[in-house]
Steps between C-alpha positions, in 0.01 A plus 500: 500500500778741594673420172190597304469829696864590434456420130187716483679787674786483250255512208316796654824691556607438141164623371525817712854564375388469139202729556702770675758477224231579245363792698804659656811466299603139450589357161135555397481869596228691314435873450234647729150427376588174325397155610562139409243251384520175310528661158776745594554858622213741445343820629282480807246762406436485129139463395390255236638178362812419302589731215434406142776337306719725292851593418674816614429864394630723225429865413434690181542846367246722675171502315609243239213316338466131580279236345225359719650155466827619652344694785353421836232768529350406833168650600261462789578463866815387671653183363519415866840651509760455750552211269869545451608410148741215454847608602693633206674213333446267795147366463428559870125524561333696776152528641311508825636377833268285704670368813719688745803346667507710814301764691498829308587334169192652335624857552467680169809599303395867482365512854145593406574709190470376144622563148282448195671489160218542251481303177488674165155539346637520144793329325734782603754477775431749780563574869214536745554423867285571805638483854269490801653566840399326822277795593325495161680790329554457125798576276482467121813467287441613138173329396555375146334603175163676463346158430628378837320779688168317564670201665717735707195700609319181601801385702541831685126526565512156661752652745284800583539716188759740639862529383731663753798520264510443125861450387588554134833363378506660153282626217447199275146393415537152652583664833314833529222444245248368753539800730465737205179324399361510855574870544322572170180326610196719550465364852821366652408171669785507751608739772867589447687677779831554322675436168879475504716535189818652361481593135687717252364783287284428196784627283731233644254224408450649153875485441612191693198268505296616201296182455365545855478880496125489444460275806696752706282785374181308581620426853595861567162615371316250723680590822422864425147415615624388843519748791857623536530386862460139385782518246857427608745553214783616725602155621869414495747248639417434864150650502290298742125455472329343803191299407326339795752268659712487182774736383575585138853619424571670168828358374576756228380803313440411135820471299530697178727281290563487128503118499167314526367834619136421572568184699797645688275787610328254735475585869568207735302467823574286805196407706573378852209293624515326839875453482513391136643719223333497158690674219314628193720591202253581224688467171840610633772404252864401526637854531233613744557191711872570519432858609263379770768265634739796519249707698435241771718263702468132430334446837239768426418327173422165659138397463279200562276540196588662168295599197698385199613803302351558155273196531794271558720574202741765376472687829758531777807276478585177677728691740196693622312184595817358657516808725132494591483120549121464528314198633197558278461634144191676364473463123259743326539275200236337275536145371643587158768711660571242769556248219684746271245403236435736210274247328755234409498318831698533821837666446408642160490864612774763529443568870737411783270350758664159494833666576349682798344179623841341487640778719236440764556127483869554572404719796296213638164681484220244497189711560367666185161668468402571140190659349492231231325296771243771581488740793774420749449548874769485766400525864 
């Protein structure tokens, strides 16, 4: 009898050692907010089931036309996001966690806040993200094209209909078009407390980004209808915007470069939400990314979640992602761009998404949320 008790005690001690190793730094140490179940390592708080199958993202020239066959134009409600796409190049699936291993294991990754990365409502790539803080305050980043406005409005209305801070990265239609459309409505369906942006003069867009100059003019005309006290065009590096229990830090004033001018004019924003840093880059390009690295220390650039620049291709360089070292990637990337498919099948396009996916694979990032799978929700 004593022999059986000793044997049972040894087994129990071994089980406890393995469990504490998983939770607190043994050979199976996991980042905060991750858990283990039979199928692997996944997020604790995602909503919905496993993500749809698909290969990694790719991006296209802004506004380029794409055939319906090569596009993933997702409409309707959330594709039960939080369904992380398969890890770039690794085939790792993710979905919903069911069982906890220890008390407190169900604590949410964002501590009561959430990020929604909205799916495109047309074939175009776009960026539209809504952040809700623990106290219910709402931040919108960009918003997408005019055609994406109804889905954005519906999403914000489901959170109370009030936007505390609307952050614009740059004046391209797939980023600021939805806000322009909303501000031009006869009755604006949302209450907007503040719009934050850093843009150049119309003459600069006419000369340096002529194909988007009309978009810039339309945006400037639309915000002219907004009370001046709600407009914040004086933001610069280090400007802080408190929103509920979150803090937005402006990482740069728009750059005025002669190379890839429109994209490199993007403003980057860091949103700190319950101890997690989320970095939005808009369409920031290689040169703009290098300038941003020069303006901030490597430690200041660290983030937990990053929005992939320029829809995941031809944006900031690999060295930028190596400095930031995110745990999670947000891909505002439709299926055709994820696959680099211009109609001839995966890999047939000129875009560099597969290269970017390879970078993230080398960094060991395994959590990818992509709009090709519908609305993505991280909690």
